[in-house]
C-alpha positions, 0 to 999 in steps of 0.5 A: 486542508488535511491530506490523508494517505494510506501506508499499504500495499495492494490487496490490503483493503485500500478500496474498501477503506476509501469507501468507508472514509467517503461515507463517514467523513464530513467535508472530504474528497475521497479517492482510491486510485485517481485515474482520469482526474488529472491527478497522477496515480504514481503507479508505473513509471514512477515506481521504476524511477524511484528504484533508479533514484531518478527524482526529478520526474517524480517531483514533476508528477508530485507538483501536478498532484499537489496542484490538483489536490489544492484545487478541490478546496475541501477540508479533507482530501483522502487518497487510499492508493497503495502507490504512496509507499512504492514511488514517493513516500520519501519525497512526500514531505516536500509536497504534503507536510501536514498529512495524516496516514492509515497504516493498513496491514493484512496477513502476509500470505493472504496478501501475496496470494491475492496479489499473485491472483490479480496479476495473473488475471491482468495478464490473462485478459491482456489488459493493455495498460497492465505493463510499462517499460523501463529505460532498459527495455524491460517490461514491468507490471504497473502496480508492483515494485520492479524486482530491481529494489535491493531487498530482492538481491538479498533473497538469492533464490535461483528462480523466484516464483510470482508469489515470492515476488509479492512476499518480498514486496510485502516485507519491503513495504512494511519496512518502508512504512516504519521507516517513513513514520520514524524518519518523519516523526509521523507516529502520532499522525497515523493509525494502524488498522488490521484488514479486513477485521478492523475495517468492519468494526464500526467502533474501530473506524470511528476511533480512527477518524477521531484519533486523526483529528477528522470530523465524522458524519452525524449518526452511526458509522456506515460500514460498507464499501466495494470489495475489489475482488479478482474475478474467478480467483479465490485467496486460498493459501496452500502448503506450497505457498507456505513453503515458498514463504518460509523459503523467502524468510530463511534467506532474508537478512535479519534487518528486514525482519526486525520490525516484526518483533515490535508493534504493531506486528507483534500482536498478530498471530501470523507474525510467527511466519516472519520469525526464524 
């Protein structure tokens, strides 16, 4: 069995990707975020445990995930959840050593704005499972990094806005993606797609499938899927968000920005926002 995971943060097209692959892969079981499936989502507490270096609880969940995936007995298992780089990327090789990856990259300002909209909406509707508590009793948003990760300490803003929290998260996630690919020598097993443009390009989708050594369905690529929109909110980036983005970049150590001088980021017009 081949397992395929996404390297991405939230609001980057992971749900749309899952529908694309479901429609265009043969003999595949495709999941986005495996709720209600006896398959740990790896959101919430595992993110906190990862930040605190509490590895055994994460391994316990990964053993459950491994057994559940094996139970499908399919040729390809796909999970496009953005939890991979938040709670278990550095442990994944122990459980899924032969995996393939799709690296989804979206404009960082739009991603951070969309993530902000989603968390504000979850709070507005009082979603009962939207938060959890860590060992210290603090309340954390289930689908986000905790803000306790070392990168947040380097920014040194007196009062970080929610938008800036997600800017820092985007930068951290992309650094984790490149670290993972380099550390485990996975570049040949990964395809990078720019969201949303590449997700709507039939030729690019077919190229991705064939490059990863997977078998496409017969006939033309079906470009369709559910867009995971936040009700009542549009992803609009204003001058205020632009100023807040610059404020983060100006305070970050250069080590977090170095990756954006190189592929796959150097080709994107928005990379200018990540250079001082």
